Structure formats: C-alpha cells, structure tokens
N, CA, C, O and the ligand as a Tripos MOL2 file, in Angstrom:
@<TRIPOS>MOLECULE
protein
  233   231    59     0     0
PROTEIN
NO_CHARGES

@<TRIPOS>ATOM
      1 N          39.4100  -10.6220   53.3030 N.3       1 MET1
      2 CA         38.5030  -10.9170   54.2190 C.3       1 MET1
      3 C          37.9510   -9.7000   54.9790 C.2       1 MET1
      4 O          38.5930   -8.6570   55.1090 O.2       1 MET1
      5 N          36.8160   -9.8860   55.4330 N.am      2 LYS2
      6 CA         36.0410   -8.9050   56.1790 C.3       2 LYS2
      7 C          36.7380   -8.6010   57.5100 C.2       2 LYS2
      8 O          37.1660   -9.5090   58.2220 O.2       2 LYS2
      9 N          36.8360   -7.4090   57.8030 N.am      3 GLN3
     10 CA         37.2790   -6.9450   59.0950 C.3       3 GLN3
     11 C          36.2820   -6.4470   60.1730 C.2       3 GLN3
     12 O          35.4300   -5.5850   59.9580 O.2       3 GLN3
     13 N          36.4750   -7.0710   61.3380 N.am      4 TYR4
     14 CA         35.5600   -6.4890   62.3080 C.3       4 TYR4
     15 C          36.2120   -5.7770   63.5060 C.2       4 TYR4
     16 O          36.7880   -6.4700   64.3450 O.2       4 TYR4
     17 N          36.1590   -4.3890   63.6470 N.am      5 ALA5
     18 CA         36.9750   -3.6930   64.6780 C.3       5 ALA5
     19 C          36.0240   -2.8690   65.4580 C.2       5 ALA5
     20 O          34.9850   -2.4420   64.9540 O.2       5 ALA5
     21 N          36.3760   -2.6380   66.7090 N.am      6 CYS6
     22 CA         35.5540   -1.8170   67.5110 C.3       6 CYS6
     23 C          35.5110   -0.3010   67.0540 C.2       6 CYS6
     24 O          36.5910    0.2880   67.0060 O.2       6 CYS6
     25 N          34.4010    0.3530   66.7280 N.am      7 HIS7
     26 CA         34.5090    1.5980   66.3190 C.3       7 HIS7
     27 C          34.8930    2.6240   67.5900 C.2       7 HIS7
     28 O          35.1290    3.7990   67.3100 O.2       7 HIS7
     29 N          34.9460    2.2510   68.7630 N.am      8 LYS8
     30 CA         35.3070    3.0550   69.7960 C.3       8 LYS8
     31 C          36.7880    2.9870   70.2690 C.2       8 LYS8
     32 O          37.3880    4.0230   70.5550 O.2       8 LYS8
     33 N          37.3250    1.8650   70.3430 N.am      9 CYS9
     34 CA         38.8070    1.7070   70.8530 C.3       9 CYS9
     35 C          39.5900    1.2070   69.6330 C.2       9 CYS9
     36 O          40.8190    1.2630   69.6840 O.2       9 CYS9
     37 N          38.9830    0.7230   68.5370 N.am     10 GLY10
     38 CA         39.7490    0.1380   67.3770 C.3      10 GLY10
     39 C          40.2660   -1.1370   67.5610 C.2      10 GLY10
     40 O          41.0350   -1.6170   66.7280 O.2      10 GLY10
     41 N          39.8640   -1.8570   68.7550 N.am     11 SER11
     42 CA         40.4130   -3.2380   68.8340 C.3      11 SER11
     43 C          39.5440   -4.2260   67.9270 C.2      11 SER11
     44 O          38.3420   -4.1620   67.6700 O.2      11 SER11
     45 N          40.4700   -5.1290   67.5290 N.am     12 THR12
     46 CA         39.9250   -6.3400   66.7510 C.3      12 THR12
     47 C          39.5990   -7.4460   67.6010 C.2      12 THR12
     48 O          39.1840   -8.4880   67.0930 O.2      12 THR12
     49 N          39.7460   -7.3290   68.8830 N.am     13 ASP13
     50 CA         39.4520   -8.3780   69.6630 C.3      13 ASP13
     51 C          37.8650   -8.4510   70.0230 C.2      13 ASP13
     52 O          37.4670   -8.0760   71.1260 O.2      13 ASP13
     53 N          37.0100   -8.9430   69.0570 N.am     14 VAL14
     54 CA         35.6680   -8.8940   69.4070 C.3      14 VAL14
     55 C          35.1940  -10.3910   69.5910 C.2      14 VAL14
     56 O          35.9360  -11.3250   69.2840 O.2      14 VAL14
     57 N          33.9010  -10.5810   70.1170 N.am     15 PHE15
     58 CA         33.3330  -11.6430   70.3170 C.3      15 PHE15
     59 C          31.9500  -11.7710   70.0360 C.2      15 PHE15
     60 O          31.2900  -10.7370   69.9290 O.2      15 PHE15
     61 N          31.3900  -12.9100   69.8950 N.am     16 LEU16
     62 CA         29.7550  -12.9770   69.7420 C.3      16 LEU16
     63 C          29.1860  -13.2270   71.0410 C.2      16 LEU16
     64 O          29.6980  -14.0280   71.8230 O.2      16 LEU16
     65 N          28.1670  -12.5820   71.2930 N.am     17 ASP17
     66 CA         27.3740  -12.4880   72.3740 C.3      17 ASP17
     67 C          26.0670  -13.0760   71.9880 C.2      17 ASP17
     68 O          25.3070  -12.3390   71.3600 O.2      17 ASP17
     69 N          25.6420  -14.4180   72.2900 N.am     18 GLU18
     70 CA         24.5800  -14.8700   71.7260 C.3      18 GLU18
     71 C          23.1900  -14.6960   72.5280 C.2      18 GLU18
     72 O          23.0960  -15.4390   73.5040 O.2      18 GLU18
     73 N          22.1480  -13.8810   72.2930 N.am     19 ARG19
     74 CA         21.2150  -13.5140   73.0560 C.3      19 ARG19
     75 C          19.9560  -14.3420   72.8330 C.2      19 ARG19
     76 O          20.1230  -15.4240   72.2700 O.2      19 ARG19
     77 N          18.8560  -14.0340   73.1510 N.am     20 ALA20
     78 CA         17.6940  -14.7710   72.9800 C.3      20 ALA20
     79 C          17.3120  -14.9490   71.5280 C.2      20 ALA20
     80 O          17.1590  -16.1270   71.2060 O.2      20 ALA20
     81 N          17.1280  -14.0780   70.6050 N.am     21 ASN21
     82 CA         16.7270  -13.9910   69.2940 C.3      21 ASN21
     83 C          17.8170  -13.7050   68.4410 C.2      21 ASN21
     84 O          17.8570  -14.1720   67.3030 O.2      21 ASN21
     85 N          18.8860  -12.8270   68.9890 N.am     22 GLN22
     86 CA         19.8070  -12.3120   68.2010 C.3      22 GLN22
     87 C          21.0550  -12.5010   68.4940 C.2      22 GLN22
     88 O          21.2170  -12.9380   69.6330 O.2      22 GLN22
     89 N          22.1040  -12.3130   67.8180 N.am     23 THR23
     90 CA         23.6260  -12.4140   68.1380 C.3      23 THR23
     91 C          24.2140  -10.9980   67.9600 C.2      23 THR23
     92 O          24.1350  -10.3460   66.9180 O.2      23 THR23
     93 N          24.7760  -10.6250   69.0320 N.am     24 ALA24
     94 CA         25.4540   -9.3720   69.1230 C.3      24 ALA24
     95 C          26.9790   -9.5480   68.8840 C.2      24 ALA24
     96 O          27.5650  -10.5410   69.3150 O.2      24 ALA24
     97 N          27.5900   -8.6000   68.2120 N.am     25 LEU25
     98 CA         29.1250   -8.3270   68.1920 C.3      25 LEU25
     99 C          29.4530   -7.4090   69.2390 C.2      25 LEU25
    100 O          28.9050   -6.3080   69.2930 O.2      25 LEU25
    101 N          30.3990   -7.8200   70.1650 N.am     26 VAL26
    102 CA         30.6880   -7.0190   71.3170 C.3      26 VAL26
    103 C          32.3560   -7.0830   71.2600 C.2      26 VAL26
    104 O          33.0230   -8.0340   70.8540 O.2      26 VAL26
    105 N          32.8570   -5.7820   71.7910 N.am     27 CYS27
    106 CA         34.2530   -5.5320   71.8470 C.3      27 CYS27
    107 C          34.7440   -6.3340   73.0240 C.2      27 CYS27
    108 O          34.0990   -6.3220   74.0720 O.2      27 CYS27
    109 N          35.8870   -7.0500   72.8980 N.am     28 GLY28
    110 CA         36.4380   -7.7650   74.0560 C.3      28 GLY28
    111 C          37.2630   -7.0620   74.7840 C.2      28 GLY28
    112 O          37.6740   -7.4900   75.8630 O.2      28 GLY28
    113 N          37.6620   -5.7280   74.2220 N.am     29 ASP29
    114 CA         38.6080   -4.8470   75.2240 C.3      29 ASP29
    115 C          37.7690   -3.8250   75.9950 C.2      29 ASP29
    116 O          38.0220   -3.5960   77.1770 O.2      29 ASP29
    117 N          36.7320   -3.1780   75.3190 N.am     30 CYS30
    118 CA         36.0560   -2.2270   76.0840 C.3      30 CYS30
    119 C          34.4890   -2.7180   76.3460 C.2      30 CYS30
    120 O          33.7710   -2.1210   77.1490 O.2      30 CYS30
    121 N          34.1620   -3.5470   75.7960 N.am     31 GLY31
    122 CA         32.7870   -4.1130   76.0820 C.3      31 GLY31
    123 C          31.7350   -3.3780   75.3670 C.2      31 GLY31
    124 O          30.5900   -3.4720   75.8090 O.2      31 GLY31
    125 N          31.9620   -2.6430   74.3000 N.am     32 THR32
    126 CA         30.9990   -1.9960   73.5950 C.3      32 THR32
    127 C          30.2350   -2.7710   72.6190 C.2      32 THR32
    128 O          30.8080   -3.4950   71.8050 O.2      32 THR32
    129 N          28.9690   -2.6500   72.6670 N.am     33 TRP33
    130 CA         28.2790   -3.3590   71.5560 C.3      33 TRP33
    131 C          28.4520   -2.7600   70.3070 C.2      33 TRP33
    132 O          28.3460   -1.5440   70.1450 O.2      33 TRP33
    133 N          28.7410   -3.6370   69.3180 N.am     34 LEU34
    134 CA         29.0700   -3.0000   67.9700 C.3      34 LEU34
    135 C          27.8420   -3.0900   67.1600 C.2      34 LEU34
    136 O          27.2960   -2.0630   66.7570 O.2      34 LEU34
    137 N          27.3780   -4.2610   66.9020 N.am     35 LYS35
    138 CA         26.1330   -4.3130   66.0160 C.3      35 LYS35
    139 C          25.6040   -5.7830   66.2330 C.2      35 LYS35
    140 O          26.2690   -6.6460   66.8050 O.2      35 LYS35
    141 N          24.3140   -5.9830   65.7070 N.am     36 TRP36
    142 CA         23.7310   -7.2790   65.5590 C.3      36 TRP36
    143 C          24.2010   -7.9460   64.3100 C.2      36 TRP36
    144 O          24.2550   -7.4210   63.1980 O.2      36 TRP36
    145 N          24.5760   -9.3130   64.6640 N.am     37 VAL37
    146 CA         25.1300  -10.0480   63.4300 C.3      37 VAL37
    147 C          24.0310  -10.8900   63.1060 C.2      37 VAL37
    148 O          23.4100  -11.5350   63.9520 O.2      37 VAL37
    149 N          23.7620  -10.8910   61.7740 N.am     38 SER38
    150 CA         22.6890  -11.7270   61.1210 C.3      38 SER38
    151 C          23.1430  -13.2340   61.1490 C.2      38 SER38
    152 O          24.3280  -13.4660   61.3900 O.2      38 SER38
    153 N          22.3350  -14.1960   60.9350 N.am     39 LYS39
    154 CA         22.5710  -15.5940   61.0260 C.3      39 LYS39
    155 C          23.6260  -15.8320   59.8630 C.2      39 LYS39
    156 O          24.6010  -16.5740   59.9840 O.2      39 LYS39
    157 N          23.3320  -15.1650   58.8090 N.am     40 LYS40
    158 CA         24.1530  -15.4150   57.5330 C.3      40 LYS40
    159 C          25.6110  -14.9660   57.7570 C.2      40 LYS40
    160 O          26.5590  -15.4340   57.1270 O.2      40 LYS40
    161 N          25.7120  -13.9690   58.7580 N.am     41 GLU41
    162 CA         27.1660  -13.2160   58.8610 C.3      41 GLU41
    163 C          27.9370  -13.9500   59.9600 C.2      41 GLU41
    164 O          29.1600  -13.8320   60.0450 O.2      41 GLU41
    165 N          27.2420  -14.6880   60.7820 N.am     42 ILE42
    166 CA         27.8470  -15.4340   62.0220 C.3      42 ILE42
    167 C          29.1010  -16.2160   61.5050 C.2      42 ILE42
    168 O          30.1780  -15.9390   62.0340 O.2      42 ILE42
    169 N          29.0680  -17.0590   60.6330 N.am     43 PRO43
    170 CA         30.0180  -17.7510   60.1400 C.3      43 PRO43
    171 C          31.3370  -16.9460   59.6470 C.2      43 PRO43
    172 O          32.4640  -17.4380   59.7140 O.2      43 PRO43
    173 N          31.0980  -15.8180   59.2100 N.am     44 LEU44
    174 CA         32.0920  -14.8360   58.8780 C.3      44 LEU44
    175 C          32.8580  -14.4000   60.0830 C.2      44 LEU44
    176 O          34.0650  -14.6030   60.2220 O.2      44 LEU44
    177 N          32.0540  -13.7590   60.9910 N.am     45 VAL45
    178 CA         32.5830  -13.3670   62.1900 C.3      45 VAL45
    179 C          33.4210  -14.3420   62.9520 C.2      45 VAL45
    180 O          34.5250  -14.0380   63.4030 O.2      45 VAL45
    181 N          32.8430  -15.5900   63.0940 N.am     46 LYS46
    182 CA         33.6230  -16.6170   63.7310 C.3      46 LYS46
    183 C          35.0210  -17.0010   63.0470 C.2      46 LYS46
    184 O          36.0590  -17.2410   63.6640 O.2      46 LYS46
    185 N          34.8550  -17.0130   61.6730 N.am     47 ARG47
    186 CA         36.2350  -17.2100   60.8630 C.3      47 ARG47
    187 C          37.1810  -16.1740   61.3020 C.2      47 ARG47
    188 O          38.3380  -16.4690   61.6040 O.2      47 ARG47
    189 N          36.6900  -14.8630   61.3530 N.am     48 PHE48
    190 CA         37.4060  -13.7510   61.6410 C.3      48 PHE48
    191 C          38.1220  -13.7690   62.9410 C.2      48 PHE48
    192 O          39.3070  -13.4600   63.0660 O.2      48 PHE48
    193 N          37.2200  -14.2050   64.0460 N.am     49 ILE49
    194 CA         37.7710  -14.3360   65.3940 C.3      49 ILE49
    195 C          38.8750  -15.5950   65.6140 C.2      49 ILE49
    196 O          39.8120  -15.5480   66.4110 O.2      49 ILE49
    197 N          38.5760  -16.6540   64.7870 N.am     50 GLU50
    198 CA         39.4790  -17.7540   64.7890 C.3      50 GLU50
    199 C          40.8480  -17.2170   64.2090 C.2      50 GLU50
    200 O          41.8420  -17.2130   64.9350 O.2      50 GLU50
    201 N          40.8990  -16.8060   63.0300 N.am     51 SER51
    202 CA         42.0420  -16.2290   62.4670 C.3      51 SER51
    203 C          42.8900  -15.2420   63.2040 C.2      51 SER51
    204 O          44.1190  -15.2680   63.1360 O.2      51 SER51
    205 N          42.1380  -14.2680   63.9920 N.am     52 ASN52
    206 CA         42.7060  -13.4110   64.8130 C.3      52 ASN52
    207 C          43.2810  -14.0150   66.0060 C.2      52 ASN52
    208 O          44.2520  -13.4450   66.5020 O.2      52 ASN52
    209 N          42.8430  -15.0620   66.5370 N.am     53 LYS53
    210 CA         43.6720  -15.7240   67.6270 C.3      53 LYS53
    211 C          44.8860  -16.2710   67.2060 C.2      53 LYS53
    212 O          45.8990  -16.1690   67.8980 O.2      53 LYS53
    213 N          44.8630  -16.9550   65.9150 N.am     54 GLU54
    214 CA         46.0200  -17.5450   65.5450 C.3      54 GLU54
    215 C          47.1240  -16.5510   65.2660 C.2      54 GLU54
    216 O          48.3000  -16.8510   65.4760 O.2      54 GLU54
    217 N          46.7360  -15.2850   64.7600 N.am     55 VAL55
    218 CA         47.6680  -14.1630   64.7090 C.3      55 VAL55
    219 C          48.1930  -13.8050   66.1090 C.2      55 VAL55
    220 O          49.4120  -13.7050   66.2540 O.2      55 VAL55
    221 N          47.3310  -13.5960   67.1970 N.am     56 ASN56
    222 CA         47.7520  -13.1550   68.4040 C.3      56 ASN56
    223 C          48.6500  -14.2930   69.1070 C.2      56 ASN56
    224 O          49.5730  -13.9220   69.8320 O.2      56 ASN56
    225 N          48.4440  -15.4720   68.9420 N.am     57 ASN57
    226 CA         49.2660  -16.5200   69.5670 C.3      57 ASN57
    227 C          50.5020  -16.6780   68.9500 C.2      57 ASN57
    228 O          51.4270  -17.2520   69.5240 O.2      57 ASN57
    229 N          50.6060  -16.1740   67.7230 N.am     58 GLY58
    230 CA         51.9630  -16.2260   67.0220 C.3      58 GLY58
    231 C          52.7950  -15.1680   67.4200 C.2      58 GLY58
    232 O          53.9270  -15.0610   66.9490 O.2      58 GLY58
    233 ZN         36.5010   -1.5170   71.9950 Zn       59 ZN59
@<TRIPOS>BOND
     1     1     2 1
     2     2     3 1
     3     3     4 2
     4     3     5 am
     5     5     6 1
     6     6     7 1
     7     7     8 2
     8     7     9 am
     9     9    10 1
    10    10    11 1
    11    11    12 2
    12    11    13 am
    13    13    14 1
    14    14    15 1
    15    15    16 2
    16    15    17 am
    17    17    18 1
    18    18    19 1
    19    19    20 2
    20    19    21 am
    21    21    22 1
    22    22    23 1
    23    23    24 2
    24    23    25 am
    25    25    26 1
    26    26    27 1
    27    27    28 2
    28    27    29 am
    29    29    30 1
    30    30    31 1
    31    31    32 2
    32    31    33 am
    33    33    34 1
    34    34    35 1
    35    35    36 2
    36    35    37 am
    37    37    38 1
    38    38    39 1
    39    39    40 2
    40    39    41 am
    41    41    42 1
    42    42    43 1
    43    43    44 2
    44    43    45 am
    45    45    46 1
    46    46    47 1
    47    47    48 2
    48    47    49 am
    49    49    50 1
    50    50    51 1
    51    51    52 2
    52    51    53 am
    53    53    54 1
    54    54    55 1
    55    55    56 2
    56    55    57 am
    57    57    58 1
    58    58    59 1
    59    59    60 2
    60    59    61 am
    61    61    62 1
    62    62    63 1
    63    63    64 2
    64    63    65 am
    65    65    66 1
    66    66    67 1
    67    67    68 2
    68    67    69 am
    69    69    70 1
    70    70    71 1
    71    71    72 2
    72    71    73 am
    73    73    74 1
    74    74    75 1
    75    75    76 2
    76    75    77 am
    77    77    78 1
    78    78    79 1
    79    79    80 2
    80    79    81 am
    81    81    82 1
    82    82    83 1
    83    83    84 2
    84    83    85 am
    85    85    86 1
    86    86    87 1
    87    87    88 2
    88    87    89 am
    89    89    90 1
    90    90    91 1
    91    91    92 2
    92    91    93 am
    93    93    94 1
    94    94    95 1
    95    95    96 2
    96    95    97 am
    97    97    98 1
    98    98    99 1
    99    99   100 2
   100    99   101 am
   101   101   102 1
   102   102   103 1
   103   103   104 2
   104   103   105 am
   105   105   106 1
   106   106   107 1
   107   107   108 2
   108   107   109 am
   109   109   110 1
   110   110   111 1
   111   111   112 2
   112   111   113 am
   113   113   114 1
   114   114   115 1
   115   115   116 2
   116   115   117 am
   117   117   118 1
   118   118   119 1
   119   119   120 2
   120   119   121 am
   121   121   122 1
   122   122   123 1
   123   123   124 2
   124   123   125 am
   125   125   126 1
   126   126   127 1
   127   127   128 2
   128   127   129 am
   129   129   130 1
   130   130   131 1
   131   131   132 2
   132   131   133 am
   133   133   134 1
   134   134   135 1
   135   135   136 2
   136   135   137 am
   137   137   138 1
   138   138   139 1
   139   139   140 2
   140   139   141 am
   141   141   142 1
   142   142   143 1
   143   143   144 2
   144   143   145 am
   145   145   146 1
   146   146   147 1
   147   147   148 2
   148   147   149 am
   149   149   150 1
   150   150   151 1
   151   151   152 2
   152   151   153 am
   153   153   154 1
   154   154   155 1
   155   155   156 2
   156   155   157 am
   157   157   158 1
   158   158   159 1
   159   159   160 2
   160   159   161 am
   161   161   162 1
   162   162   163 1
   163   163   164 2
   164   163   165 am
   165   165   166 1
   166   166   167 1
   167   167   168 2
   168   167   169 am
   169   169   170 1
   170   170   171 1
   171   171   172 2
   172   171   173 am
   173   173   174 1
   174   174   175 1
   175   175   176 2
   176   175   177 am
   177   177   178 1
   178   178   179 1
   179   179   180 2
   180   179   181 am
   181   181   182 1
   182   182   183 1
   183   183   184 2
   184   183   185 am
   185   185   186 1
   186   186   187 1
   187   187   188 2
   188   187   189 am
   189   189   190 1
   190   190   191 1
   191   191   192 2
   192   191   193 am
   193   193   194 1
   194   194   195 1
   195   195   196 2
   196   195   197 am
   197   197   198 1
   198   198   199 1
   199   199   200 2
   200   199   201 am
   201   201   202 1
   202   202   203 1
   203   203   204 2
   204   203   205 am
   205   205   206 1
   206   206   207 1
   207   207   208 2
   208   207   209 am
   209   209   210 1
   210   210   211 1
   211   211   212 2
   212   211   213 am
   213   213   214 1
   214   214   215 1
   215   215   216 2
   216   215   217 am
   217   217   218 1
   218   218   219 1
   219   219   220 2
   220   219   221 am
   221   221   222 1
   222   222   223 1
   223   223   224 2
   224   223   225 am
   225   225   226 1
   226   226   227 1
   227   227   228 2
   228   227   229 am
   229   229   230 1
   230   230   231 1
   231   231   232 2
@<TRIPOS>SUBSTRUCTURE
     1 MET1         2 RESIDUE 1 A MET
     2 LYS2         6 RESIDUE 1 A LYS
     3 GLN3        10 RESIDUE 1 A GLN
     4 TYR4        14 RESIDUE 1 A TYR
     5 ALA5        18 RESIDUE 1 A ALA
     6 CYS6        22 RESIDUE 1 A CYS
     7 HIS7        26 RESIDUE 1 A HIS
     8 LYS8        30 RESIDUE 1 A LYS
     9 CYS9        34 RESIDUE 1 A CYS
    10 GLY10       38 RESIDUE 1 A GLY
    11 SER11       42 RESIDUE 1 A SER
    12 THR12       46 RESIDUE 1 A THR
    13 ASP13       50 RESIDUE 1 A ASP
    14 VAL14       54 RESIDUE 1 A VAL
    15 PHE15       58 RESIDUE 1 A PHE
    16 LEU16       62 RESIDUE 1 A LEU
    17 ASP17       66 RESIDUE 1 A ASP
    18 GLU18       70 RESIDUE 1 A GLU
    19 ARG19       74 RESIDUE 1 A ARG
    20 ALA20       78 RESIDUE 1 A ALA
    21 ASN21       82 RESIDUE 1 A ASN
    22 GLN22       86 RESIDUE 1 A GLN
    23 THR23       90 RESIDUE 1 A THR
    24 ALA24       94 RESIDUE 1 A ALA
    25 LEU25       98 RESIDUE 1 A LEU
    26 VAL26      102 RESIDUE 1 A VAL
    27 CYS27      106 RESIDUE 1 A CYS
    28 GLY28      110 RESIDUE 1 A GLY
    29 ASP29      114 RESIDUE 1 A ASP
    30 CYS30      118 RESIDUE 1 A CYS
    31 GLY31      122 RESIDUE 1 A GLY
    32 THR32      126 RESIDUE 1 A THR
    33 TRP33      130 RESIDUE 1 A TRP
    34 LEU34      134 RESIDUE 1 A LEU
    35 LYS35      138 RESIDUE 1 A LYS
    36 TRP36      142 RESIDUE 1 A TRP
    37 VAL37      146 RESIDUE 1 A VAL
    38 SER38      150 RESIDUE 1 A SER
    39 LYS39      154 RESIDUE 1 A LYS
    40 LYS40      158 RESIDUE 1 A LYS
    41 GLU41      162 RESIDUE 1 A GLU
    42 ILE42      166 RESIDUE 1 A ILE
    43 PRO43      170 RESIDUE 1 A PRO
    44 LEU44      174 RESIDUE 1 A LEU
    45 VAL45      178 RESIDUE 1 A VAL
    46 LYS46      182 RESIDUE 1 A LYS
    47 ARG47      186 RESIDUE 1 A ARG
    48 PHE48      190 RESIDUE 1 A PHE
    49 ILE49      194 RESIDUE 1 A ILE
    50 GLU50      198 RESIDUE 1 A GLU
    51 SER51      202 RESIDUE 1 A SER
    52 ASN52      206 RESIDUE 1 A ASN
    53 LYS53      210 RESIDUE 1 A LYS
    54 GLU54      214 RESIDUE 1 A GLU
    55 VAL55      218 RESIDUE 1 A VAL
    56 ASN56      222 RESIDUE 1 A ASN
    57 ASN57      226 RESIDUE 1 A ASN
    58 GLY58      230 RESIDUE 1 A GLY
    59 ZN59       233 GROUP 0 **** ****
C-alpha cells in the first residue's frame, strides 16, 4: 500500500484539507502542506488514513 508521510517531521498522521478547487494533503502533527492530491488519488489517501487510525487505536 502507498504510504503518506510528512517529509518534514516524518509523521504518518496526515489529513485531507479540501479547498475550493483542490484537495491538499496536510501533516496532522506539524501542519505542513505536503502536496495536492488528485481526485483519482483521494480514495487512496482516505484508505491510508483509515487503516492508520486502526493501527493507532490498537
Ligand atoms: Zn509533519
């Protein structure tokens, strides 16, 4: 599976920030803007975030 990690602090606690026309991937730990996520990639990021939550809760 694709991994999404902050290039600044290395955190995998990331979230999607939906803006007017584009969706940004932002680090949940340090708030760094990581990249624009294409419509095609959004489901992949969501899946990553969901599976990440399960790991953190366990
Ligand atoms: Zn970060």
